[in-house]
matplotlib code that plots the C-alpha trace (Angstrom):
import matplotlib.pyplot as plt

x = [-33.6, -34.0, -37.1, -35.2, -33.9, -37.4, -39.0, -36.0, -37.0, -40.4, -39.4, -37.5, -40.4, -42.7, -40.5, -40.1, -43.6, -44.4, -41.8, -43.6, -46.8, -45.6, -44.0, -47.0, -49.2, -46.7, -47.2, -45.0, -47.1, -50.2, -49.3, -48.0, -51.7, -53.3, -51.0, -52.0, -49.9, -52.1, -50.9, -52.1, -52.2, -52.9, -55.0, -53.6, -49.9, -48.5, -45.9, -45.6, -49.0, -51.4, -54.0, -53.2, -55.8, -56.5, -56.9, -53.8, -51.7, -48.4, -45.7, -42.1, -43.5, -45.4, -42.4, -40.7, -43.9, -43.4, -39.8, -41.0, -43.3, -40.7, -38.7, -41.2, -42.0, -38.7, -38.4, -41.7, -40.3, -43.6, -44.0, -46.9, -47.9, -51.1, -51.2, -54.1, -54.5, -56.7, -57.2, -56.2, -56.2, -54.1, -56.6, -57.2, -54.0, -52.7, -55.9, -56.0, -52.4, -53.0, -56.2, -54.6, -56.7, -53.5, -49.9, -48.0, -48.4, -45.9, -47.0, -46.2, -46.2, -43.7, -41.7, -41.3, -41.3, -45.4, -46.3, -43.4, -45.7, -48.4, -46.7, -43.2, -41.5, -39.2, -36.0, -36.3, -37.0, -37.6, -36.8, -38.7, -39.1, -42.3, -42.7, -45.6, -47.0, -48.6, -49.2, -46.1, -48.7, -49.5, -46.7, -46.2, -42.3, -42.5, -44.6, -44.5, -46.4, -49.3, -50.7, -54.2, -54.8, -56.4, -53.9, -54.6, -53.2, -54.0, -55.7, -54.4, -50.4, -47.6, -47.9, -51.1, -49.9, -47.0, -49.1, -51.8, -49.1, -47.4, -50.6, -51.1, -47.4, -46.9, -50.5, -50.7, -54.4, -54.6, -57.7, -56.5, -58.3, -57.9, -58.8, -59.4, -56.5, -53.6, -55.7, -58.7, -56.0, -54.7, -58.0, -58.5, -55.4, -55.9, -59.6, -58.2, -59.6, -56.4, -53.5, -51.2, -51.1, -48.6, -47.3, -44.0, -42.4, -42.1, -46.0, -46.4, -44.4, -46.4, -49.6, -48.1, -47.1, -51.3, -52.0, -52.2, -50.8, -48.1, -45.3, -47.7, -47.1, -43.8, -42.5, -41.6, -40.5, -38.0, -38.5, -40.7, -39.2, -36.9, -38.9, -38.5, -40.9, -41.0, -43.3, -45.6, -46.4, -47.7, -45.5, -43.5, -43.1, -39.5, -38.9, -41.5, -39.5, -36.3, -37.5, -39.0, -35.8, -33.5, -35.9, -35.7, -31.8, -31.4, -33.4, -31.6, -28.2, -28.7, -29.2, -32.8, -33.8, -31.9, -33.6, -37.2, -36.4, -35.3, -38.6, -41.0, -39.2, -37.0, -38.6, -42.1, -44.6, -47.0, -49.5, -49.8, -49.7, -46.3, -45.7, -42.1, -41.8, -38.3, -37.5, -33.8, -32.6, -31.2, -28.2, -30.2, -31.6, -27.9, -26.8, -29.5, -29.0, -25.7, -26.6, -30.1, -31.4, -34.7, -34.1, -36.6, -33.9, -32.7, -29.2, -27.5, -31.0, -31.0]
y = [249.2, 251.2, 251.3, 249.7, 246.9, 246.4, 246.1, 243.6, 241.7, 241.4, 240.5, 237.8, 236.3, 236.5, 234.3, 231.8, 231.5, 231.2, 228.4, 226.5, 227.1, 225.5, 222.7, 221.8, 221.7, 219.2, 215.4, 214.2, 216.6, 214.8, 211.4, 212.1, 213.6, 211.1, 208.0, 206.7, 206.9, 206.5, 204.8, 204.6, 201.1, 199.9, 196.8, 194.9, 196.4, 193.4, 192.9, 196.0, 196.4, 194.3, 192.3, 188.4, 185.8, 187.1, 190.6, 192.0, 194.5, 192.9, 193.6, 195.3, 198.9, 197.8, 196.6, 200.1, 201.8, 199.7, 200.5, 204.4, 203.5, 202.2, 205.3, 207.5, 205.7, 205.9, 209.5, 210.6, 208.4, 206.5, 203.2, 202.3, 203.8, 202.4, 201.9, 202.5, 201.6, 203.2, 201.7, 204.3, 204.4, 205.5, 208.6, 209.4, 208.9, 212.8, 214.1, 211.8, 212.7, 216.8, 216.6, 214.7, 211.6, 209.6, 210.6, 208.6, 206.2, 203.8, 201.7, 202.2, 206.0, 207.4, 210.3, 213.4, 217.1, 217.2, 215.4, 217.1, 220.3, 218.5, 216.2, 215.5, 212.1, 210.3, 208.4, 206.3, 202.5, 201.0, 201.7, 200.5, 200.5, 200.9, 198.1, 195.5, 192.3, 190.2, 186.8, 184.9, 184.1, 187.7, 188.7, 191.6, 192.4, 195.9, 199.2, 199.5, 196.3, 197.9, 199.6, 199.2, 197.1, 197.0, 198.1, 198.4, 200.1, 201.8, 204.9, 207.9, 206.6, 207.8, 204.6, 205.9, 209.5, 207.7, 205.5, 208.2, 210.6, 207.8, 206.9, 210.4, 211.5, 208.2, 207.8, 204.2, 204.2, 201.9, 201.5, 202.5, 200.9, 202.7, 200.0, 201.2, 199.2, 197.0, 193.8, 194.8, 195.7, 192.3, 190.6, 192.7, 191.2, 187.9, 187.4, 188.4, 192.4, 193.6, 192.6, 194.1, 195.7, 198.8, 199.1, 199.3, 196.0, 195.1, 195.3, 193.3, 190.3, 190.6, 190.6, 187.9, 185.6, 185.6, 184.1, 180.1, 180.1, 182.8, 180.8, 181.6, 185.6, 187.8, 191.3, 192.7, 196.1, 198.7, 201.1, 203.9, 205.4, 204.7, 205.9, 206.0, 205.0, 207.0, 207.4, 210.0, 212.7, 216.2, 219.0, 221.6, 219.3, 218.9, 217.2, 214.4, 214.1, 214.0, 211.1, 209.0, 209.6, 208.4, 205.2, 204.4, 205.0, 202.7, 200.2, 200.1, 200.4, 197.5, 195.1, 194.6, 196.0, 193.4, 190.4, 192.0, 192.2, 188.6, 187.7, 189.2, 189.1, 185.9, 183.4, 181.6, 184.1, 182.3, 185.3, 184.4, 180.5, 180.1, 181.8, 183.0, 186.1, 185.3, 189.2, 189.9, 193.3, 195.7, 197.6, 200.6, 198.8, 197.9, 201.2, 202.7, 200.2, 201.7, 205.5, 206.1, 209.3, 211.2, 212.1, 211.6, 211.3, 207.7, 207.5, 205.4, 204.5, 204.5]
z = [119.8, 116.5, 114.7, 111.7, 114.0, 115.5, 112.0, 110.8, 114.1, 113.2, 110.0, 111.1, 113.2, 110.5, 108.2, 111.0, 111.8, 107.9, 108.1, 111.0, 109.5, 106.2, 107.9, 110.0, 106.8, 105.5, 104.7, 107.9, 110.0, 108.6, 109.1, 112.8, 113.6, 112.3, 112.8, 109.5, 106.2, 103.0, 100.1, 96.6, 95.0, 91.3, 91.1, 87.9, 87.6, 88.0, 89.2, 90.4, 92.4, 92.2, 94.4, 95.7, 96.1, 99.3, 98.1, 99.6, 97.9, 96.6, 94.3, 93.6, 93.9, 97.0, 98.4, 97.8, 99.5, 102.4, 102.7, 102.5, 105.6, 107.7, 106.9, 107.8, 110.9, 111.8, 111.0, 113.2, 116.0, 116.0, 117.7, 115.5, 112.1, 110.4, 106.5, 104.6, 101.1, 98.3, 94.8, 92.2, 88.3, 85.7, 85.2, 89.1, 90.5, 90.3, 91.6, 94.4, 95.3, 94.7, 96.9, 99.8, 99.4, 99.3, 100.8, 98.2, 95.3, 94.3, 91.4, 87.6, 87.3, 84.8, 86.0, 83.3, 82.8, 82.2, 85.4, 87.4, 87.1, 89.0, 91.4, 92.7, 92.1, 94.4, 93.5, 90.8, 91.3, 88.0, 84.5, 81.6, 77.9, 75.8, 73.6, 72.4, 73.5, 70.7, 69.7, 68.2, 64.9, 64.7, 62.1, 64.2, 64.8, 65.1, 64.9, 61.4, 61.5, 63.3, 60.1, 59.5, 62.7, 65.9, 69.0, 72.4, 75.3, 78.7, 79.2, 80.6, 80.0, 78.4, 76.2, 74.9, 74.2, 72.2, 70.3, 69.3, 68.2, 66.4, 64.4, 63.7, 62.4, 60.5, 59.1, 60.2, 60.7, 63.4, 65.5, 69.2, 71.9, 75.4, 78.2, 81.8, 83.2, 81.9, 82.8, 80.5, 78.0, 78.1, 78.0, 75.0, 73.3, 74.3, 72.8, 69.4, 69.9, 69.0, 67.4, 69.9, 73.6, 73.7, 77.4, 79.3, 78.6, 82.4, 82.5, 79.5, 80.9, 84.1, 82.0, 79.7, 82.8, 83.6, 80.2, 80.3, 76.9, 77.9, 75.5, 72.4, 73.2, 72.7, 73.5, 70.3, 68.8, 69.2, 72.5, 71.9, 75.1, 78.2, 81.3, 84.9, 87.5, 90.6, 93.8, 93.2, 96.1, 96.5, 95.1, 97.4, 100.3, 100.3, 103.9, 103.0, 99.5, 101.6, 103.7, 101.0, 98.7, 101.5, 101.9, 98.3, 98.3, 101.0, 99.7, 96.6, 98.1, 100.8, 98.2, 99.1, 95.9, 93.8, 96.3, 95.6, 91.8, 91.7, 93.7, 91.5, 88.0, 88.0, 90.6, 90.6, 92.1, 94.7, 94.2, 90.4, 90.9, 90.8, 87.1, 86.6, 84.6, 83.5, 83.1, 83.8, 84.7, 82.3, 82.6, 83.3, 86.4, 87.3, 87.2, 88.9, 91.9, 92.4, 91.9, 93.2, 91.7, 90.9, 87.1, 84.4, 82.1, 81.9, 81.5, 79.0, 77.1, 73.3]

ax = plt.figure().add_subplot(projection="3d")
ax.plot(x, y, z, "-o")
ax.set_aspect("equal")
plt.show()
């Protein structure tokens, strides 16, 4: 064998070894070795990820996560796969994914270009519009009505970014409160310390459903953005993302996503004392179920 052929062979061996090491360092290997998959869960993102009365994690996003767990278990040919749930917030969810504390987060996290620089996202499992929750007697019908008023949103969210940018560019003079989570933001609204709560419309419906006087509150305003929720995982791990994407796509195409949507958004929810969110699926959701994808751009949204 000539020296050039030897060098080429050694190069190929080196590349194969490098690929093997990269695969061994991946999330699937980590899960297989430990027998545990670690999920990041939100504590009050109703009805996506929250605690029921027995402190169990439930919700639509949790159903998606469980479909992913089942697919990972199948892919790794495991007879048993333990699931560990770790509560996360809007502020710490990305760092906890990046540093390996959690393997995947399925909650109410928007897939966008900025976040794609920090993490990878699964096929989209939900599409929302960012709007306002307000008391019917407040006189607030759209964002222009918020001028000079107290408004609350959740810290570390895209809604907070949008609201602060709007306040500056349109000189609205709003007093903006950034709550630690959606539950705290809803309490701020309900107590009268804010006239409106800006957030994703589905989450607003979830918080409204917790109010005893829910009928006195409405979701109003022109959507300031349409956003895609995806499950978030570490970057540069295509093997894991492939398994996750397949799980979400199969979940949607099988019809199970539609059944779970009805369970959480259109029927009485036992975990919320029988409250019905009465939030029918949008045209964008219907299109997503037919054609799963991981695009951050919501097709057809105006």
